[in-house]
VMD Tcl script that builds the backbone (N, CA, C; Angstrom):
set m [mol new atoms 273]
animate dup $m
set s [atomselect $m all]
$s set {name element resname resid chain x y z} {
  {N N UNK 1 A 163.406 17.983 21.312}
  {CA C UNK 1 A 163.033 17.838 22.504}
  {C C UNK 1 A 162.882 16.168 23.072}
  {N N UNK 2 A 163.979 15.998 24.262}
  {CA C UNK 2 A 163.517 15.115 24.870}
  {C C UNK 2 A 162.322 14.382 24.980}
  {N N UNK 3 A 162.352 13.028 25.259}
  {CA C UNK 3 A 160.893 12.429 25.512}
  {C C UNK 3 A 161.424 11.912 26.588}
  {N N UNK 4 A 160.093 12.118 27.631}
  {CA C UNK 4 A 160.378 11.681 29.176}
  {C C UNK 4 A 158.531 10.735 29.305}
  {N N UNK 5 A 159.346 9.297 29.061}
  {CA C UNK 5 A 158.177 8.343 29.171}
  {C C UNK 5 A 157.261 7.820 30.608}
  {N N UNK 6 A 156.288 7.459 30.785}
  {CA C UNK 6 A 155.817 7.240 31.856}
  {C C UNK 6 A 154.754 6.568 31.893}
  {N N UNK 7 A 155.123 5.442 32.477}
  {CA C UNK 7 A 154.243 4.374 31.565}
  {C C UNK 7 A 153.454 4.313 32.634}
  {N N UNK 8 A 153.786 4.285 33.708}
  {CA C UNK 8 A 152.354 3.750 35.144}
  {C C UNK 8 A 151.385 5.633 34.343}
  {N N UNK 9 A 151.625 6.412 33.961}
  {CA C UNK 9 A 150.366 7.201 33.486}
  {C C UNK 9 A 150.357 7.462 31.946}
  {N N UNK 10 A 150.917 6.667 31.597}
  {CA C UNK 10 A 150.013 6.289 30.266}
  {C C UNK 10 A 150.217 7.876 29.942}
  {N N UNK 11 A 151.547 8.269 29.533}
  {CA C UNK 11 A 151.808 9.604 29.577}
  {C C UNK 11 A 153.233 10.008 28.995}
  {N N UNK 12 A 153.760 10.284 28.239}
  {CA C UNK 12 A 155.154 10.664 26.801}
  {C C UNK 12 A 155.234 12.449 27.576}
  {N N UNK 13 A 156.304 12.530 28.402}
  {CA C UNK 13 A 156.257 14.511 28.642}
  {C C UNK 13 A 157.767 14.726 28.124}
  {N N UNK 14 A 157.357 16.230 27.904}
  {CA C UNK 14 A 158.450 17.183 27.122}
  {C C UNK 14 A 158.534 18.179 27.600}
  {N N UNK 15 A 159.531 18.901 28.083}
  {CA C UNK 15 A 160.179 20.237 28.275}
  {C C UNK 15 A 159.917 21.256 27.371}
  {N N UNK 16 A 159.053 22.273 27.094}
  {CA C UNK 16 A 159.032 23.131 26.083}
  {C C UNK 16 A 159.015 24.951 26.777}
  {N N UNK 17 A 159.458 25.912 25.622}
  {CA C UNK 17 A 159.546 26.746 26.902}
  {C C UNK 17 A 158.113 27.845 25.815}
  {N N UNK 18 A 157.842 28.492 26.620}
  {CA C UNK 18 A 156.687 28.776 26.369}
  {C C UNK 18 A 156.393 30.104 25.681}
  {N N UNK 19 A 157.768 30.438 25.067}
  {CA C UNK 19 A 157.666 31.545 24.033}
  {C C UNK 19 A 157.861 30.765 22.764}
  {N N UNK 20 A 157.633 29.515 22.385}
  {CA C UNK 20 A 157.262 29.199 21.633}
  {C C UNK 20 A 155.877 28.809 21.039}
  {N N UNK 21 A 155.388 29.190 21.786}
  {CA C UNK 21 A 153.963 29.158 21.335}
  {C C UNK 21 A 153.308 27.884 21.230}
  {N N UNK 22 A 153.521 26.414 21.985}
  {CA C UNK 22 A 153.105 25.585 21.777}
  {C C UNK 22 A 151.541 25.237 22.294}
  {N N UNK 23 A 152.388 26.418 23.657}
  {CA C UNK 23 A 150.728 25.946 24.872}
  {C C UNK 23 A 149.080 26.543 23.517}
  {N N UNK 24 A 149.799 27.955 22.976}
  {CA C UNK 24 A 148.393 28.338 22.424}
  {C C UNK 24 A 148.182 27.418 21.118}
  {N N UNK 25 A 149.046 27.000 20.452}
  {CA C UNK 25 A 148.640 25.903 19.248}
  {C C UNK 25 A 147.838 24.467 19.802}
  {N N UNK 26 A 148.617 24.627 21.419}
  {CA C UNK 26 A 147.622 22.751 21.955}
  {C C UNK 26 A 146.514 23.318 21.819}
  {N N UNK 27 A 146.256 24.715 22.462}
  {CA C UNK 27 A 144.692 24.582 23.056}
  {C C UNK 27 A 143.620 25.185 21.722}
  {N N UNK 28 A 144.501 25.706 20.598}
  {CA C UNK 28 A 143.370 25.148 19.538}
  {C C UNK 28 A 142.909 23.795 19.199}
  {N N UNK 29 A 144.415 23.053 18.966}
  {CA C UNK 29 A 143.632 21.738 18.480}
  {C C UNK 29 A 145.113 20.964 19.597}
  {N N UNK 30 A 144.170 20.183 20.404}
  {CA C UNK 30 A 145.165 19.150 21.303}
  {C C UNK 30 A 145.464 17.749 20.939}
  {N N UNK 31 A 145.316 17.857 19.514}
  {CA C UNK 31 A 145.579 16.567 19.212}
  {C C UNK 31 A 147.068 16.301 18.641}
  {N N UNK 32 A 147.977 15.925 18.828}
  {CA C UNK 32 A 149.313 15.655 17.953}
  {C C UNK 32 A 149.957 14.264 17.484}
  {N N UNK 33 A 151.031 14.671 16.386}
  {CA C UNK 33 A 151.150 13.481 16.110}
  {C C UNK 33 A 153.003 13.221 16.829}
  {N N UNK 34 A 153.317 11.888 16.832}
  {CA C UNK 34 A 154.764 12.281 17.321}
  {C C UNK 34 A 155.446 10.732 17.060}
  {N N UNK 35 A 156.518 10.909 16.341}
  {CA C UNK 35 A 157.329 10.199 15.186}
  {C C UNK 35 A 158.926 10.017 15.897}
  {N N UNK 36 A 159.161 8.519 16.357}
  {CA C UNK 36 A 160.211 7.948 17.268}
  {C C UNK 36 A 161.162 7.417 16.404}
  {N N UNK 37 A 161.955 7.174 15.845}
  {CA C UNK 37 A 163.300 6.736 15.302}
  {C C UNK 37 A 164.393 6.269 15.623}
  {N N UNK 38 A 164.801 4.695 15.308}
  {CA C UNK 38 A 165.851 3.845 15.632}
  {C C UNK 38 A 166.484 3.824 14.065}
  {N N UNK 39 A 166.777 4.263 13.245}
  {CA C UNK 39 A 167.459 4.538 11.953}
  {C C UNK 39 A 168.273 3.278 11.865}
  {N N UNK 40 A 168.633 2.668 13.078}
  {CA C UNK 40 A 169.759 2.009 12.811}
  {C C UNK 40 A 169.623 0.699 12.641}
  {N N UNK 41 A 168.420 0.113 13.565}
  {CA C UNK 41 A 167.838 -1.304 13.656}
  {C C UNK 41 A 166.926 -0.830 12.391}
  {N N UNK 42 A 165.934 0.013 12.184}
  {CA C UNK 42 A 164.766 0.532 10.777}
  {C C UNK 42 A 164.165 0.442 11.941}
  {N N UNK 43 A 163.537 0.638 12.696}
  {CA C UNK 43 A 162.834 0.447 13.741}
  {C C UNK 43 A 161.906 2.102 13.934}
  {N N UNK 44 A 160.282 1.930 13.709}
  {CA C UNK 44 A 159.988 3.367 13.790}
  {C C UNK 44 A 158.686 3.592 14.284}
  {N N UNK 45 A 158.022 4.318 14.882}
  {CA C UNK 45 A 157.127 4.508 16.222}
  {C C UNK 45 A 156.522 5.797 15.617}
  {N N UNK 46 A 154.793 5.761 15.172}
  {CA C UNK 46 A 154.041 6.829 15.042}
  {C C UNK 46 A 152.981 6.948 16.099}
  {N N UNK 47 A 152.963 7.713 17.196}
  {CA C UNK 47 A 151.598 7.705 17.995}
  {C C UNK 47 A 150.886 9.254 18.032}
  {N N UNK 48 A 149.584 9.115 17.929}
  {CA C UNK 48 A 148.670 9.930 18.047}
  {C C UNK 48 A 148.346 10.076 19.444}
  {N N UNK 49 A 147.836 11.021 19.864}
  {CA C UNK 49 A 146.887 11.421 20.962}
  {C C UNK 49 A 147.521 12.793 21.562}
  {N N UNK 50 A 146.502 13.182 22.264}
  {CA C UNK 50 A 146.127 14.337 23.124}
  {C C UNK 50 A 147.064 14.842 23.904}
  {N N UNK 51 A 147.729 16.500 23.982}
  {CA C UNK 51 A 148.247 17.003 24.532}
  {C C UNK 51 A 147.732 18.381 25.277}
  {N N UNK 52 A 148.669 18.113 26.608}
  {CA C UNK 52 A 147.767 19.672 27.319}
  {C C UNK 52 A 149.460 20.198 28.090}
  {N N UNK 53 A 149.369 21.631 28.138}
  {CA C UNK 53 A 150.993 22.238 28.157}
  {C C UNK 53 A 150.057 22.513 29.644}
  {N N UNK 54 A 151.131 22.501 30.539}
  {CA C UNK 54 A 151.007 23.191 31.776}
  {C C UNK 54 A 152.340 23.794 32.683}
  {N N UNK 55 A 152.549 24.525 33.745}
  {CA C UNK 55 A 153.688 25.253 34.441}
  {C C UNK 55 A 153.121 24.339 35.804}
  {N N UNK 56 A 153.349 23.267 35.348}
  {CA C UNK 56 A 153.597 22.418 36.889}
  {C C UNK 56 A 155.067 22.472 36.979}
  {N N UNK 57 A 155.820 23.019 38.226}
  {CA C UNK 57 A 156.975 23.605 38.558}
  {C C UNK 57 A 157.632 21.818 38.944}
  {N N UNK 58 A 156.761 21.203 39.701}
  {CA C UNK 58 A 157.095 20.301 40.602}
  {C C UNK 58 A 157.692 19.157 39.269}
  {N N UNK 59 A 156.983 19.077 38.336}
  {CA C UNK 59 A 157.016 18.285 37.201}
  {C C UNK 59 A 158.240 18.664 36.603}
  {N N UNK 60 A 158.728 20.159 35.907}
  {CA C UNK 60 A 159.523 20.103 35.378}
  {C C UNK 60 A 160.827 19.940 35.695}
  {N N UNK 61 A 161.029 20.293 37.779}
  {CA C UNK 61 A 162.104 19.597 38.333}
  {C C UNK 61 A 162.549 18.305 38.297}
  {N N UNK 62 A 161.236 17.467 38.133}
  {CA C UNK 62 A 161.220 15.828 38.002}
  {C C UNK 62 A 161.789 15.603 36.704}
  {N N UNK 63 A 161.407 16.651 35.822}
  {CA C UNK 63 A 162.022 15.870 34.403}
  {C C UNK 63 A 163.801 16.924 34.004}
  {N N UNK 64 A 163.587 17.605 34.780}
  {CA C UNK 64 A 164.784 18.221 34.357}
  {C C UNK 64 A 166.026 17.335 34.546}
  {N N UNK 65 A 166.963 17.274 32.935}
  {CA C UNK 65 A 167.931 16.713 32.967}
  {C C UNK 65 A 169.505 17.206 32.149}
  {N N UNK 66 A 170.663 16.668 32.348}
  {CA C UNK 66 A 171.559 17.374 31.571}
  {C C UNK 66 A 171.222 17.917 30.162}
  {N N UNK 67 A 170.407 16.961 29.257}
  {CA C UNK 67 A 170.130 17.799 27.942}
  {C C UNK 67 A 169.256 19.137 27.634}
  {N N UNK 68 A 168.785 19.539 29.102}
  {CA C UNK 68 A 167.776 20.188 28.443}
  {C C UNK 68 A 168.450 21.777 28.985}
  {N N UNK 69 A 169.744 21.666 29.543}
  {CA C UNK 69 A 170.673 23.009 30.108}
  {C C UNK 69 A 170.876 23.801 28.480}
  {N N UNK 70 A 170.666 22.644 27.373}
  {CA C UNK 70 A 171.090 23.074 26.152}
  {C C UNK 70 A 169.789 24.655 25.953}
  {N N UNK 71 A 169.214 24.228 26.182}
  {CA C UNK 71 A 167.544 25.368 26.082}
  {C C UNK 71 A 167.879 26.750 27.454}
  {N N UNK 72 A 167.812 26.157 28.429}
  {CA C UNK 72 A 167.482 26.663 29.969}
  {C C UNK 72 A 168.925 26.501 30.882}
  {N N UNK 73 A 169.407 27.521 31.634}
  {CA C UNK 73 A 170.321 27.370 32.676}
  {C C UNK 73 A 170.084 26.542 33.317}
  {N N UNK 74 A 168.670 26.951 34.079}
  {CA C UNK 74 A 168.529 25.886 35.463}
  {C C UNK 74 A 166.880 25.340 35.198}
  {N N UNK 75 A 166.261 24.502 36.157}
  {CA C UNK 75 A 164.667 24.708 35.764}
  {C C UNK 75 A 163.944 25.458 36.641}
  {N N UNK 76 A 164.708 26.530 36.716}
  {CA C UNK 76 A 163.566 27.449 37.495}
  {C C UNK 76 A 163.707 28.216 36.551}
  {N N UNK 77 A 164.245 28.435 35.358}
  {CA C UNK 77 A 164.058 29.468 34.546}
  {C C UNK 77 A 161.948 29.296 34.241}
  {N N UNK 78 A 161.535 30.323 34.249}
  {CA C UNK 78 A 160.455 30.706 34.396}
  {C C UNK 78 A 159.782 30.455 33.202}
  {N N UNK 79 A 160.435 30.782 31.821}
  {CA C UNK 79 A 159.550 29.874 30.212}
  {C C UNK 79 A 159.788 28.422 29.970}
  {N N UNK 80 A 160.113 27.310 31.097}
  {CA C UNK 80 A 160.171 26.478 31.307}
  {C C UNK 80 A 158.226 26.123 30.743}
  {N N UNK 81 A 157.863 25.288 30.451}
  {CA C UNK 81 A 156.939 24.277 30.246}
  {C C UNK 81 A 156.672 23.124 30.443}
  {N N UNK 82 A 155.580 22.310 30.628}
  {CA C UNK 82 A 155.557 20.874 30.553}
  {C C UNK 82 A 154.565 20.278 29.376}
  {N N UNK 83 A 154.650 19.581 28.413}
  {CA C UNK 83 A 154.018 19.200 27.162}
  {C C UNK 83 A 153.615 17.301 27.415}
  {N N UNK 84 A 152.354 17.171 28.136}
  {CA C UNK 84 A 152.452 15.851 28.688}
  {C C UNK 84 A 150.802 15.465 27.337}
  {N N UNK 85 A 151.443 14.294 26.555}
  {CA C UNK 85 A 151.004 13.709 25.633}
  {C C UNK 85 A 150.327 12.494 25.821}
  {N N UNK 86 A 149.500 12.051 26.036}
  {CA C UNK 86 A 148.420 10.819 26.635}
  {C C UNK 86 A 148.015 10.427 25.376}
  {N N UNK 87 A 149.115 8.940 24.940}
  {CA C UNK 87 A 148.537 8.488 23.108}
  {C C UNK 87 A 147.614 7.938 23.305}
  {N N UNK 88 A 146.783 7.695 22.347}
  {CA C UNK 88 A 145.649 7.340 22.024}
  {C C UNK 88 A 145.763 5.934 20.617}
  {N N UNK 89 A 146.768 6.227 20.068}
  {CA C UNK 89 A 146.808 4.803 18.906}
  {C C UNK 89 A 148.757 5.104 18.353}
  {N N UNK 90 A 149.352 3.958 18.438}
  {CA C UNK 90 A 150.292 3.993 17.900}
  {C C UNK 90 A 150.749 2.918 16.824}
  {N N UNK 91 A 151.395 2.966 16.019}
  {CA C UNK 91 A 152.024 2.218 14.713}
  {C C UNK 91 A 153.324 1.768 14.540}
}
mol reanalyze $m
mol bondsrecalc $m
mol representation Tube
mol addrep $m
């Protein structure tokens, strides 16, 4: 999953697939942990936050990029969802 950082919104977005059942998992427990690594520079970040999954078609089109083509043909694919994570702690 490619992370899309929106500093102004204090949010991190991901494109996900409805068939992955992330929306059901997040509905049961919206607390998530994200981990980012730059192993070459030995830099690591752990982020805790709350997630929501939506079917915001405008946001999907906004976040669409070449890497997403590995999973979907185009941003019109009806199975694409947005996962928005609002961080509340990082280390």
